[in-house]
N, CA, C and O atoms as CSV, one atom per row, in Angstrom:
chain,resi,resn,atom,element,x,y,z
A,1,MET,N,N,47.293,-67.104,-14.666
A,1,MET,CA,C,46.265,-67.768,-14.008
A,1,MET,C,C,46.467,-68.915,-13.549
A,1,MET,O,O,47.199,-69.778,-14.034
A,2,THR,N,N,45.683,-68.988,-12.375
A,2,THR,CA,C,46.120,-70.240,-10.782
A,2,THR,C,C,44.700,-71.092,-11.387
A,2,THR,O,O,43.792,-70.437,-11.900
A,3,GLU,N,N,44.629,-72.325,-11.293
A,3,GLU,CA,C,43.545,-73.096,-11.207
A,3,GLU,C,C,43.249,-74.463,-10.062
A,3,GLU,O,O,44.079,-75.323,-9.768
A,4,GLU,N,N,42.049,-74.375,-9.625
A,4,GLU,CA,C,41.945,-74.958,-8.674
A,4,GLU,C,C,40.922,-76.066,-8.962
A,4,GLU,O,O,39.861,-75.731,-9.489
A,5,VAL,N,N,41.192,-77.630,-8.599
A,5,VAL,CA,C,40.562,-78.628,-8.650
A,5,VAL,C,C,39.440,-78.248,-7.748
A,5,VAL,O,O,39.892,-78.045,-6.621
A,6,VAL,N,N,38.012,-78.055,-7.814
A,6,VAL,CA,C,37.015,-78.077,-6.859
A,6,VAL,C,C,36.359,-79.169,-6.781
A,6,VAL,O,O,35.713,-79.342,-5.748
A,7,TYR,N,N,36.331,-80.152,-7.768
A,7,TYR,CA,C,35.506,-81.006,-8.432
A,7,TYR,C,C,36.053,-82.139,-8.843
A,7,TYR,O,O,36.146,-81.897,-10.046
A,8,GLN,N,N,36.511,-83.276,-8.690
A,8,GLN,CA,C,36.634,-84.153,-9.733
A,8,GLN,C,C,35.710,-85.590,-9.700
A,8,GLN,O,O,35.462,-86.249,-8.691
A,9,SER,N,N,35.376,-85.815,-10.768
A,9,SER,CA,C,34.316,-86.884,-11.278
A,9,SER,C,C,34.720,-87.873,-11.414
A,9,SER,O,O,35.845,-87.970,-11.904
A,10,PRO,N,N,33.896,-89.192,-10.995
A,10,PRO,CA,C,34.550,-90.653,-11.603
A,10,PRO,C,C,33.946,-90.547,-13.113
A,10,PRO,O,O,34.294,-91.398,-13.932
A,11,LEU,N,N,32.850,-89.288,-13.569
A,11,LEU,CA,C,32.446,-89.864,-14.760
A,11,LEU,C,C,33.274,-88.771,-15.998
A,11,LEU,O,O,32.593,-88.423,-16.963
A,12,MET,N,N,34.353,-88.411,-15.922
A,12,MET,CA,C,35.954,-87.600,-16.147
A,12,MET,C,C,35.446,-86.541,-16.856
A,12,MET,O,O,35.228,-86.122,-17.993
A,13,TYR,N,N,35.333,-86.237,-15.433
A,13,TYR,CA,C,35.076,-84.767,-16.190
A,13,TYR,C,C,35.382,-83.793,-14.238
A,13,TYR,O,O,35.219,-84.327,-13.141
A,14,ARG,N,N,35.800,-82.444,-14.498
A,14,ARG,CA,C,36.375,-81.975,-13.553
A,14,ARG,C,C,35.775,-80.220,-13.419
A,14,ARG,O,O,35.477,-79.559,-14.413
A,15,ILE,N,N,35.717,-79.849,-12.402
A,15,ILE,CA,C,35.066,-78.407,-11.893
A,15,ILE,C,C,36.670,-77.457,-11.837
A,15,ILE,O,O,37.587,-77.965,-11.191
A,16,LEU,N,N,36.804,-76.676,-12.243
A,16,LEU,CA,C,38.403,-75.877,-11.881
A,16,LEU,C,C,37.827,-74.411,-12.022
A,16,LEU,O,O,37.111,-73.980,-12.926
A,17,ARG,N,N,38.309,-73.755,-10.919
A,17,ARG,CA,C,38.433,-72.625,-10.328
A,17,ARG,C,C,39.130,-71.705,-10.738
A,17,ARG,O,O,40.262,-71.666,-10.257
A,18,ASP,N,N,38.762,-70.650,-11.734
A,18,ASP,CA,C,40.320,-69.734,-11.680
A,18,ASP,C,C,39.930,-68.205,-11.607
A,18,ASP,O,O,38.840,-67.740,-11.276
A,19,ASP,N,N,40.747,-67.723,-11.885
A,19,ASP,CA,C,40.340,-65.946,-11.001
A,19,ASP,C,C,39.153,-65.353,-12.268
A,19,ASP,O,O,38.785,-64.185,-12.140
A,20,ALA,N,N,38.700,-66.010,-13.217
A,20,ALA,CA,C,37.240,-65.519,-13.620
A,20,ALA,C,C,36.266,-66.497,-13.427
A,20,ALA,O,O,35.282,-66.462,-14.166
A,21,GLY,N,N,36.341,-67.258,-12.678
A,21,GLY,CA,C,35.357,-68.087,-12.405
A,21,GLY,C,C,35.366,-69.570,-12.425
A,21,GLY,O,O,36.467,-70.072,-12.204
A,22,LEU,N,N,34.312,-70.431,-12.657
A,22,LEU,CA,C,34.426,-71.767,-13.011
A,22,LEU,C,C,34.212,-72.301,-13.917
A,22,LEU,O,O,33.204,-71.925,-14.516
A,23,VAL,N,N,34.941,-73.348,-14.468
A,23,VAL,CA,C,35.368,-73.446,-16.074
A,23,VAL,C,C,35.027,-75.492,-15.604
A,23,VAL,O,O,35.444,-76.138,-14.643
A,24,ILE,N,N,34.139,-75.916,-16.772
A,24,ILE,CA,C,34.190,-77.575,-16.054
A,24,ILE,C,C,34.957,-78.013,-17.746
A,24,ILE,O,O,34.638,-77.682,-18.888
A,25,GLU,N,N,36.248,-79.030,-17.116
A,25,GLU,CA,C,36.656,-79.555,-18.208
A,25,GLU,C,C,36.145,-81.433,-18.729
A,25,GLU,O,O,36.151,-82.277,-17.833
A,26,VAL,N,N,35.823,-81.778,-19.917
A,26,VAL,CA,C,35.166,-82.871,-20.079
A,26,VAL,C,C,35.764,-83.599,-20.902
A,26,VAL,O,O,36.108,-83.105,-21.976
A,27,VAL,N,N,36.055,-85.042,-20.587
A,27,VAL,CA,C,36.905,-86.001,-21.488
A,27,VAL,C,C,35.394,-85.981,-22.323
A,27,VAL,O,O,34.244,-85.899,-21.892
A,28,VAL,N,N,35.965,-86.099,-23.775
A,28,VAL,CA,C,35.280,-86.730,-24.708
A,28,VAL,C,C,35.905,-87.413,-26.135
A,28,VAL,O,O,37.030,-87.194,-26.586
A,29,GLY,N,N,34.842,-88.324,-26.736
A,29,GLY,CA,C,35.479,-88.714,-27.780
A,29,GLY,C,C,35.672,-90.499,-27.295
A,29,GLY,O,O,35.654,-90.979,-26.162
A,30,GLY,N,N,35.842,-91.147,-28.556
A,30,GLY,CA,C,35.919,-92.593,-27.884
A,30,GLY,C,C,37.939,-93.278,-28.286
A,30,GLY,O,O,38.787,-93.467,-27.413
A,31,ILE,N,N,38.076,-93.422,-29.328
A,31,ILE,CA,C,39.543,-93.951,-29.746
A,31,ILE,C,C,39.936,-92.779,-29.642
A,31,ILE,O,O,40.774,-92.870,-28.746
A,32,ALA,N,N,39.890,-91.432,-30.042
A,32,ALA,CA,C,40.797,-90.234,-30.078
A,32,ALA,C,C,39.994,-89.432,-29.125
A,32,ALA,O,O,38.893,-88.998,-29.464
A,33,MET,N,N,40.550,-89.187,-27.809
A,33,MET,CA,C,39.788,-88.477,-26.991
A,33,MET,C,C,40.597,-87.624,-26.845
A,33,MET,O,O,41.780,-87.586,-27.182
A,34,SER,N,N,39.641,-86.533,-26.061
A,34,SER,CA,C,39.857,-85.192,-25.813
A,34,SER,C,C,39.241,-84.123,-25.155
A,34,SER,O,O,38.023,-84.029,-25.004
A,35,THR,N,N,39.933,-83.451,-24.826
A,35,THR,CA,C,39.059,-82.727,-24.051
A,35,THR,C,C,38.035,-81.186,-24.247
A,35,THR,O,O,38.488,-80.290,-24.959
A,36,VAL,N,N,37.208,-81.080,-23.831
A,36,VAL,CA,C,36.523,-79.521,-23.960
A,36,VAL,C,C,36.542,-78.987,-22.637
A,36,VAL,O,O,36.636,-79.563,-21.553
A,37,ARG,N,N,36.430,-77.720,-22.941
A,37,ARG,CA,C,36.757,-76.503,-21.471
A,37,ARG,C,C,35.396,-75.940,-22.279
A,37,ARG,O,O,35.101,-75.717,-23.453
A,38,VAL,N,N,34.647,-75.825,-20.789
A,38,VAL,CA,C,33.502,-74.457,-20.879
A,38,VAL,C,C,33.464,-73.713,-20.002
A,38,VAL,O,O,33.329,-74.428,-19.009
A,39,ARG,N,N,33.500,-72.529,-19.642
A,39,ARG,CA,C,33.310,-71.476,-18.926
A,39,ARG,C,C,31.869,-71.216,-18.524
A,39,ARG,O,O,31.100,-70.650,-19.300
A,40,LEU,N,N,31.472,-71.652,-17.234
A,40,LEU,CA,C,30.317,-71.654,-16.739
A,40,LEU,C,C,29.644,-70.337,-16.362
A,40,LEU,O,O,29.963,-69.586,-15.440
A,41,SER,N,N,28.391,-70.156,-17.476
A,41,SER,CA,C,28.012,-68.822,-17.007
A,41,SER,C,C,27.576,-68.424,-15.458
A,41,SER,O,O,27.671,-69.253,-14.552
A,42,ALA,N,N,27.032,-66.924,-15.215
A,42,ALA,CA,C,26.829,-66.718,-13.679
A,42,ALA,C,C,25.635,-67.545,-13.497
A,42,ALA,O,O,25.289,-67.608,-12.317
A,43,GLU,N,N,25.127,-67.998,-14.069
A,43,GLU,CA,C,23.934,-68.627,-13.579
A,43,GLU,C,C,24.090,-70.249,-13.509
A,43,GLU,O,O,23.657,-70.803,-12.498
A,44,GLN,N,N,24.637,-70.968,-14.450
A,44,GLN,CA,C,25.643,-72.034,-14.441
A,44,GLN,C,C,26.089,-72.068,-13.285
A,44,GLN,O,O,25.555,-72.862,-12.510
A,45,ALA,N,N,27.317,-71.137,-12.755
A,45,ALA,CA,C,28.129,-71.141,-11.648
A,45,ALA,C,C,26.878,-71.167,-10.413
A,45,ALA,O,O,27.356,-71.325,-9.290
A,46,LEU,N,N,25.944,-71.088,-10.438
A,46,LEU,CA,C,24.846,-70.467,-9.188
A,46,LEU,C,C,24.105,-72.232,-9.290
A,46,LEU,O,O,23.724,-72.777,-8.254
A,47,ALA,N,N,24.027,-72.753,-10.295
A,47,ALA,CA,C,22.894,-73.946,-10.366
A,47,ALA,C,C,24.052,-74.953,-9.856
A,47,ALA,O,O,23.736,-76.055,-9.406
A,48,TYR,N,N,25.218,-74.601,-9.928
A,48,TYR,CA,C,26.532,-75.749,-9.509
A,48,TYR,C,C,26.563,-76.040,-7.985
A,48,TYR,O,O,26.390,-77.073,-7.338
A,49,GLU,N,N,26.945,-74.315,-7.529
A,49,GLU,CA,C,26.966,-73.694,-6.311
A,49,GLU,C,C,25.239,-74.324,-5.840
A,49,GLU,O,O,25.779,-74.695,-4.798
A,50,ARG,N,N,24.691,-74.483,-5.775
A,50,ARG,CA,C,23.380,-74.757,-5.312
A,50,ARG,C,C,23.351,-76.549,-5.598
A,50,ARG,O,O,23.280,-77.363,-4.676
A,51,ASP,N,N,23.397,-76.788,-6.550
A,51,ASP,CA,C,22.930,-78.433,-7.334
A,51,ASP,C,C,24.100,-79.403,-6.757
A,51,ASP,O,O,23.868,-80.541,-6.350
A,52,GLY,N,N,25.609,-78.702,-6.779
A,52,GLY,CA,C,26.523,-79.093,-6.907
A,52,GLY,C,C,26.844,-80.372,-7.507
A,52,GLY,O,O,27.425,-79.696,-8.356
A,53,SER,N,N,27.056,-81.732,-7.942
A,53,SER,CA,C,27.192,-82.714,-9.096
A,53,SER,C,C,25.945,-82.997,-9.789
A,53,SER,O,O,25.856,-83.062,-11.015
A,54,GLY,N,N,25.033,-83.156,-9.012
A,54,GLY,CA,C,24.235,-83.029,-9.665
A,54,GLY,C,C,23.567,-82.178,-10.739
A,54,GLY,O,O,22.738,-82.657,-11.513
A,55,PHE,N,N,24.025,-80.654,-10.769
A,55,PHE,CA,C,24.188,-79.865,-12.075
A,55,PHE,C,C,24.852,-80.374,-12.745
A,55,PHE,O,O,24.445,-80.698,-13.861
A,56,SER,N,N,26.454,-80.715,-12.239
A,56,SER,CA,C,27.655,-80.428,-13.433
A,56,SER,C,C,27.550,-82.160,-13.828
A,56,SER,O,O,28.086,-82.182,-14.936
A,57,ASP,N,N,27.204,-83.387,-13.551
A,57,ASP,CA,C,26.685,-84.482,-14.335
A,57,ASP,C,C,26.106,-83.995,-15.518
A,57,ASP,O,O,26.525,-84.046,-16.674
A,58,GLN,N,N,24.965,-83.462,-14.998
A,58,GLN,CA,C,23.706,-82.727,-16.433
A,58,GLN,C,C,24.270,-82.024,-17.177
A,58,GLN,O,O,23.462,-81.887,-18.096
A,59,LEU,N,N,24.934,-81.598,-17.357
A,59,LEU,CA,C,25.986,-80.591,-17.979
A,59,LEU,C,C,27.000,-81.628,-18.677
A,59,LEU,O,O,26.785,-81.924,-19.853
A,60,ALA,N,N,27.988,-82.135,-18.069
A,60,ALA,CA,C,29.046,-82.931,-18.606
A,60,ALA,C,C,28.464,-84.105,-19.568
A,60,ALA,O,O,28.979,-84.362,-20.656
A,61,ASN,N,N,27.413,-84.740,-19.082
A,61,ASN,CA,C,26.818,-85.771,-20.026
A,61,ASN,C,C,25.841,-84.807,-21.193
A,61,ASN,O,O,25.081,-85.588,-21.767
A,62,ALA,N,N,25.694,-83.714,-21.574
A,62,ALA,CA,C,24.966,-82.693,-22.702
A,62,ALA,C,C,26.725,-82.485,-23.258
A,62,ALA,O,O,26.950,-82.590,-24.463
A,63,ILE,N,N,27.535,-82.281,-22.576
A,63,ILE,CA,C,29.120,-82.169,-23.071
A,63,ILE,C,C,29.285,-83.073,-24.082
A,63,ILE,O,O,29.118,-82.856,-25.282
A,64,MET,N,N,29.590,-84.005,-23.606
A,64,MET,CA,C,29.746,-85.873,-23.844
A,64,MET,C,C,28.803,-85.737,-25.212
A,64,MET,O,O,29.363,-85.388,-26.251
A,65,ALA,N,N,27.463,-85.995,-25.216
A,65,ALA,CA,C,26.434,-86.417,-26.152
A,65,ALA,C,C,26.898,-85.491,-27.019
A,65,ALA,O,O,26.989,-86.091,-28.090
A,66,SER,N,N,27.383,-83.920,-27.230
A,66,SER,CA,C,27.616,-83.383,-28.588
A,66,SER,C,C,28.452,-82.197,-27.749
A,66,SER,O,O,28.179,-81.166,-27.135
A,67,PRO,N,N,29.522,-82.904,-28.069
A,67,PRO,CA,C,30.946,-81.413,-27.531
A,67,PRO,C,C,31.047,-80.801,-28.612
A,67,PRO,O,O,31.667,-79.781,-28.315
A,68,ARG,N,N,30.766,-80.774,-29.981
A,68,ARG,CA,C,31.090,-79.863,-31.048
A,68,ARG,C,C,30.123,-78.719,-30.530
A,68,ARG,O,O,30.672,-77.618,-30.574
A,69,SER,N,N,28.855,-78.698,-30.061
A,69,SER,CA,C,28.030,-77.850,-29.670
A,69,SER,C,C,28.787,-76.283,-28.243
A,69,SER,O,O,28.486,-75.198,-27.747
A,70,TYR,N,N,29.717,-77.201,-28.259
A,70,TYR,CA,C,30.291,-76.425,-26.764
A,70,TYR,C,C,31.742,-75.846,-27.143
A,70,TYR,O,O,32.485,-75.261,-26.354
A,71,GLN,N,N,31.991,-76.097,-28.403
A,71,GLN,CA,C,33.330,-75.718,-28.590
A,71,GLN,C,C,34.031,-74.562,-29.210
A,71,GLN,O,O,35.261,-74.517,-29.216
């Protein structure tokens, strides 16, 4: 499976495109940092295509605030 970086944010997340669609990868944590990867639903992918980083910033912030909800 190949991945392409679609968007790299200064907020420590990136949007990736693979064969199955879009994925958001967010750096979370304080001292012990890790990444959370979430596949965007069809509706979320459309929202990203429509609103760009405005949508992905909100989603990344939600993931950073509650990463366990997205794992």
